[in-house]
C-alpha positions as CSV (number, residue, x, y, z in Angstrom):
1,X,-6.2,1.3,-11.8
2,X,-9.5,1.0,-10.5
3,X,-9.0,-0.4,-8.0
4,X,-6.1,1.4,-6.8
5,X,-8.4,4.5,-6.9
6,X,-11.2,3.4,-5.4
7,X,-8.6,2.4,-2.2
8,X,-6.7,5.6,-1.9
9,X,-10.5,7.2,-2.3
10,X,-12.3,5.1,0.3
11,X,-9.7,5.3,2.8
12,X,-8.6,8.8,2.3
13,X,-12.6,9.8,2.3
14,X,-12.2,11.3,-1.3
15,X,-14.6,12.2,-3.8
16,X,-12.7,10.8,-7.2
17,X,-13.5,12.4,-10.7
18,X,-13.5,10.0,-13.5
19,X,-14.9,8.9,-16.7
20,X,-15.9,5.8,-15.3
21,X,-18.8,3.9,-12.6
22,X,-16.7,1.1,-12.1
23,X,-15.4,2.3,-8.9
24,X,-18.6,2.3,-7.3
25,X,-18.4,-1.4,-7.3
26,X,-15.2,-1.3,-5.7
27,X,-16.5,0.5,-2.4
28,X,-16.5,4.1,-3.6
29,X,-19.9,6.0,-2.0
30,X,-19.4,9.0,-4.0
31,X,-17.7,9.9,-7.3
32,X,-18.0,12.6,-10.0
33,X,-18.8,11.0,-13.6
34,X,-17.7,13.5,-16.1
35,X,-19.2,12.5,-19.5
36,X,-17.7,15.7,-20.7
37,X,-15.3,18.1,-20.0
38,X,-15.7,20.6,-22.5
39,X,-19.9,20.6,-21.9
40,X,-19.2,19.8,-18.6
41,X,-21.6,16.7,-18.7
42,X,-21.1,15.0,-15.6
43,X,-23.5,12.9,-12.6
44,X,-22.5,12.5,-9.2
45,X,-23.0,9.0,-7.8
46,X,-23.8,9.5,-3.9
47,X,-24.5,6.5,-2.0
48,X,-25.4,8.4,1.2
49,X,-28.3,10.3,0.4
50,X,-31.6,9.1,1.7
51,X,-34.3,8.7,-1.4
52,X,-37.8,7.2,-0.9
53,X,-38.6,3.3,-2.0
54,X,-39.0,2.7,-5.6
55,X,-37.9,5.9,-6.7
56,X,-34.0,3.9,-7.8
57,X,-34.4,0.3,-7.8
58,X,-31.2,-0.5,-8.6
59,X,-30.0,1.9,-5.3
60,X,-32.8,0.3,-3.1
61,X,-30.9,-3.2,-4.0
62,X,-27.9,-1.4,-3.0
63,X,-29.4,-0.4,0.4
64,X,-30.3,-4.0,1.2
65,X,-27.4,-6.1,0.1
66,X,-24.5,-3.7,-0.2
67,X,-21.9,-3.1,-3.0
68,X,-22.8,-6.6,-4.2
69,X,-25.3,-5.5,-6.0
70,X,-22.5,-3.3,-8.1
71,X,-20.0,-6.0,-8.4
72,X,-22.7,-7.9,-9.8
73,X,-24.6,-5.5,-12.1
74,X,-21.4,-4.8,-13.6
75,X,-20.2,-8.1,-13.9
76,X,-23.6,-8.9,-16.0
77,X,-23.6,-5.6,-17.9
78,X,-19.5,-5.8,-18.5
79,X,-16.8,-4.0,-17.3
80,X,-13.0,-3.4,-16.7
81,X,-13.0,-6.5,-14.1
82,X,-14.9,-8.9,-16.1
83,X,-13.6,-11.4,-18.6
84,X,-15.9,-10.8,-21.3
85,X,-16.2,-7.1,-22.0
86,X,-20.1,-7.1,-22.7
87,X,-20.9,-9.8,-19.5
88,X,-23.3,-12.0,-19.7
89,X,-24.9,-10.8,-23.0
90,X,-28.6,-10.3,-22.5
91,X,-28.7,-9.7,-18.7
92,X,-29.6,-6.5,-19.1
93,X,-31.1,-4.0,-16.3
94,X,-35.0,-5.2,-16.3
95,X,-33.6,-8.8,-16.3
96,X,-30.5,-8.3,-13.6
97,X,-33.6,-6.7,-11.1
98,X,-35.9,-9.9,-11.8
99,X,-33.1,-12.2,-10.7
100,X,-32.1,-9.6,-8.0
101,X,-35.1,-9.0,-6.5
102,X,-36.5,-12.7,-5.9
103,X,-32.7,-14.0,-4.2
104,X,-34.1,-15.0,-0.9
105,X,-31.4,-14.2,2.2
106,X,-27.6,-13.2,1.7
107,X,-27.5,-11.6,-2.1
108,X,-23.8,-13.6,-3.2
109,X,-22.7,-15.1,-6.4
110,X,-24.3,-18.3,-5.1
111,X,-27.9,-17.0,-4.9
112,X,-27.8,-14.7,-7.7
113,X,-26.3,-17.6,-10.2
114,X,-28.9,-19.9,-8.6
115,X,-32.3,-16.9,-9.5
116,X,-30.7,-16.9,-13.4
117,X,-30.9,-20.3,-13.2
118,X,-34.1,-20.7,-12.0
119,X,-36.2,-18.5,-14.6
120,X,-35.9,-20.2,-18.3
121,X,-35.3,-17.1,-20.1
122,X,-32.2,-16.1,-18.3
123,X,-30.9,-19.9,-17.6
124,X,-31.1,-20.0,-21.8
125,X,-28.8,-16.5,-21.4
126,X,-26.6,-18.1,-19.6
127,X,-26.1,-21.4,-21.9
128,X,-26.5,-18.6,-24.9
129,X,-23.3,-17.2,-23.0
130,X,-21.6,-20.5,-22.5
131,X,-22.8,-21.3,-18.7
132,X,-23.8,-25.1,-18.6
133,X,-24.9,-25.0,-15.4
134,X,-25.9,-23.1,-12.2
135,X,-22.5,-23.7,-10.7
136,X,-20.7,-22.5,-13.9
137,X,-22.5,-19.0,-13.3
138,X,-21.3,-18.8,-9.6
139,X,-17.6,-19.4,-10.5
140,X,-17.9,-16.7,-13.5
141,X,-19.9,-14.5,-10.4
142,X,-17.1,-15.2,-7.9
143,X,-14.0,-14.5,-10.1
144,X,-15.8,-10.5,-9.9
């Protein structure tokens, strides 16, 4: 349902209310993520606000590269649209930020997979996840 909800939100300028932040990987720029209706626990994700550089490093990458940042991040962390529920086990926020921050030029599946393969630690993580080459990592990232 995420792609359909995202399409409706983007095409009609709607703000979806959901329990899942995956919608931003589909291009939604504003969403209300509800953690508990009964307790009123929620957060608002708004990708159109101005922030000071460095306050939100993942958002800084989004402003630089676009929605691909969230697609790759979701693929590493695991989400509804990855084959493995856990994504690439071991590539958490810190490793993701390291990898994405060193990419030169455009951020895409190829540049991201090459960056993963260029560090011994993240290369080992990819191998531990059954990926035996940068090309296999790229293939995984392209499926996102």
